PAVEXNU-32716 format. One record per residue (C-alpha): x, y, z. Coordinates in steps of 0.5 Angstrom, whole numbers, plus 500, padded with zeros to 3 digits. Each point is the difference from the previous one (the first is absolute). Example, Ala and Ser with C-alpha at 12.3 -4.5 7.8 and 13.67 -1.06 7.14 Angstrom:
(pt (525 491 516));
(pt (502 507 498));
This chain:
(pt (500 500 500));
(pt (503 507 498));
(pt (500 505 505));
(pt (498 507 498));
(pt (501 507 503));
(pt (493 503 503));
(pt (498 506 496));
(pt (499 506 504));
(pt (493 503 500));
(pt (503 507 500));
(pt (500 504 493));
(pt (506 503 500));
(pt (497 506 495));
(pt (495 501 506));
(pt (505 500 506));
(pt (501 507 502));
(pt (507 503 499));
(pt (504 501 506));
(pt (502 507 501));
(pt (507 502 500));
(pt (504 500 506));
(pt (500 507 503));
(pt (507 503 503));
(pt (501 499 507));
(pt (500 507 502));
(pt (493 500 498));
(pt (494 500 506));
(pt (495 497 496));
(pt (499 494 495));
(pt (499 501 493));
(pt (494 503 498));
(pt (499 504 507));
(pt (502 506 503));
(pt (502 502 507));
(pt (495 505 503));
(pt (502 504 506));
(pt (496 500 507));
(pt (494 505 499));
(pt (494 501 503));
(pt (494 497 497));
(pt (493 503 501));
(pt (494 495 500));
(pt (493 502 498));
(pt (495 500 505));
(pt (496 494 502));
(pt (496 497 505));
(pt (505 498 505));
(pt (504 507 499));
(pt (494 505 498));
(pt (505 506 499));
(pt (505 496 496));
(pt (507 498 503));
(pt (508 502 499));
(pt (505 494 501));
(pt (507 500 498));
(pt (502 495 494));
(pt (507 498 501));
(pt (505 498 495));
(pt (498 495 495));
(pt (501 498 492));
(pt (494 502 496));
(pt (498 497 492));
(pt (503 505 495));
(pt (494 502 496));
(pt (504 498 493));
(pt (502 493 504));
(pt (507 502 497));
(pt (506 501 504));
(pt (500 508 502));
(pt (504 504 505));
(pt (496 505 503));
(pt (504 506 504));
(pt (499 498 507));
(pt (504 493 498));
(pt (505 504 496));
(pt (502 504 506));
(pt (500 494 505));
(pt (504 496 495));
(pt (505 506 499));
(pt (500 502 508));
(pt (501 492 502));
(pt (505 498 495));
(pt (504 506 496));
(pt (505 503 505));
(pt (504 494 501));
(pt (501 498 493));
(pt (507 499 496));
(pt (500 502 493));
(pt (498 507 501));
(pt (501 505 494));
(pt (506 505 500));
(pt (500 504 506));
(pt (502 506 496));
(pt (495 506 500));
(pt (501 501 493));
(pt (500 507 500));
(pt (493 501 504));
(pt (503 501 507));
(pt (496 495 506));
(pt (494 499 496));
(pt (505 496 495));
(pt (500 495 505));
(pt (493 500 503));
(pt (498 494 496));
(pt (506 495 500));
(pt (496 495 505));
(pt (494 501 496));
(pt (503 499 493));
(pt (505 494 503));
(pt (494 496 503));
(pt (495 501 494));
(pt (505 498 495));
(pt (502 494 504));
(pt (492 498 501));
(pt (499 501 492));
(pt (506 496 498));
(pt (498 494 505));
(pt (493 500 498));
(pt (501 501 492));
(pt (507 496 500));
(pt (503 504 494));
(pt (505 497 496));
(pt (504 506 502));
(pt (498 503 506));
(pt (498 508 501));
(pt (506 504 503));
(pt (498 505 505));
(pt (505 505 498));
(pt (496 500 493));
(pt (494 501 504));
(pt (503 506 504));
(pt (503 503 494));
(pt (493 499 497));
(pt (497 504 506));
(pt (505 505 500));
(pt (499 502 492));
(pt (492 499 500));
(pt (498 504 506));
(pt (507 503 504));
(pt (497 495 506));
(pt (494 504 501));
(pt (494 495 501));
(pt (494 504 498));
(pt (503 504 494));
(pt (496 500 494));
(pt (503 502 493));
(pt (494 504 498));
(pt (495 502 506));
(pt (495 502 494));
(pt (500 494 496));
(pt (495 494 504));
(pt (505 495 497));
(pt (506 503 502));
(pt (506 496 502));
(pt (500 500 508));
(pt (504 497 506));
(pt (507 498 501));
(pt (501 496 493));
(pt (495 504 496));
(pt (495 495 498));
(pt (494 503 497));
(pt (492 497 501));
(pt (501 497 493));
(pt (506 496 501));
(pt (497 498 507));
(pt (494 497 496));
(pt (504 497 494));
(pt (504 496 506));
(pt (493 498 503));
(pt (497 497 494));
(pt (507 496 498));
(pt (500 497 507));
């Protein structure tokens, strides 16, 4: 009698795709984001006719898009917890911008390392290149706008436009 392998009843085409692993610095798993402690207003009910306010503690919530997204509070938490002790920071020269020319060195080193580890490019991005880009594009002025009269004007440290941001979002 010939032995046959038992066939799996699972249909590989219908199995859900497992999400990509998330970086160890992240606070929440793929497709979720961190929510800081805040007050939650509960509407009136029979038990609490005037409503009630309760503390809602830190938790992970589903992203509306179900994709992986970084929200501002998690960006700041990651930077605060992991960036100050990193090796591989950009050149400490202020590039002619005084103290502000060193202001973002930890941030540049941290996010360059983060994205190199997430994307695993064949040639990793160099933090010195990012620092030179920031110096060239915005002179290290975080809220700089190229032209405040144009709604799609380039803005921020790396001078990204709304159109560029939308194109990147469509590709990913």
